[in-house]
N, C-alpha and C positions, 0 to 999 in steps of 0.2 A: 668974211666973218671968222673963218678958222684961224687966220693970221692974228686976230685979236685975242684968241683964246690960248694958243700955244706960244711958249717963248721961242725966240729965234733959234736957240740951241736944239730944240726938239725937232725943228723942221729940217735944218741942214745936216746931212750925214756925211761921214767920210766916204769917199769914193774908193772902193776896194776891188782890185782885180787879181786874177790868177792866184787865188788862195788855194794852196794845196799842202798836203802832209806827206812826208817821205815814209813809205812803209818799210818796216823792219821786221825781222823774225819775232814771234811771240815772246821768246826768252829775253829780248832786249827791252828794258823797262822805260825807254824814252822814245819819243818821236820828235822830228823837227818840222816846223811849219813855216811856210814862206808865202809872201804876197807882196803886192804893191799897194801902198796906202797913199791916197791923195787927199789933202785937206782943201775942201772947197769953201771953207768958211773965210770970213774977212779977218779973223783973229787966229792966233796960234792956238793949237789944242794939245793937250797932254793926255796920252793914254796912261792910266794909272793902274788898271787891273784888267787882266784877261782871264776868263774862266770858261770851263766847259764841263758838263756832266760826264763827258767821255774820258776825262783824265782827272787824276787826283789834284794836279796843279798845272798851270800854264804860266810860264814866265818869258819875258823878252830877254834874250841873251845876245852878247856881242862876242865874236871870235877875235882873239888878239894873238898876234905873233910876237913872242918875247923870248929872247935868247935861243932862237932856233926851234922853239917849241910853240905849238898852238894850244891855247887854252880859252875857256869861255868864262865870261863873267856876267852876272845879272845886270840888267838895265832897269832900275826901279821905275823910271818915268821916261816915256818916249815923247818928246816934243816935236810936233810937226808944224812948221811955220805956215802962214796963210799962202794959199795957192802954190804949195810945195808938195813934193812926193817923197816918200821914204820907201826904199826897197828892202824887204826882208828876203835874204837870199843865202844859198850855201856859201860858207866862208865869211859871212858878215853878220849883220843883224838877223836874228831868226827867233822863232818861238821854240822854246824847249817845253815839250809836252810830256809830263811824267805819269807813269803808271796807267796805261789805258785800262778802262773798266772792262773792255773785252778785246780780244785779239783783233787787229786791223787787217784789212786786205784791200788790194787795189779795187777802186770803184766805190768803196764805202764813202758816205757823205756824213761828216760830223759837224755839229754846230758849236761855235764858240761865241762868247759875248765879250765885247770890248766896252770898258767903262772909262769915260773921260773925266777930267778934273772938275767939270761943271756938273757932274752927276748924271749926265745923259749916258745912255747905253745904245749899242748897236749890235745886233745879232748877224752872223753870217755863217754860211756853210763852206766847209773846206773838204775837198775831195782827196782821198788817199790815192797816191800814185806809187808805182813801182820805182 
């Protein structure tokens, strides 16, 4: 009966593993977040917004090597194909988490919310690590 009430997108969630945040000194205004995201749905999904009460803003960024320099650029939409995984990791795609509401320390667990292009959301906890 529940399957008749809820749309398919509300039932299937992304499978997210190893979600963690790199701790930095309180004077540093950004943190980086990492995880593995697996799309278990039969269709591609697009992450369009990531938010957290623990930070003023959270964006997906990509690290790019250009002319011998490393730089980061925002990724406005992250598309994950059906039955595929995307790795957010140091030196590649990652979350750029700006201006923590409170200083972070290893062991803290902070919640983020992922919003998909179909309007569905998924909350997850990320552990702060050294």
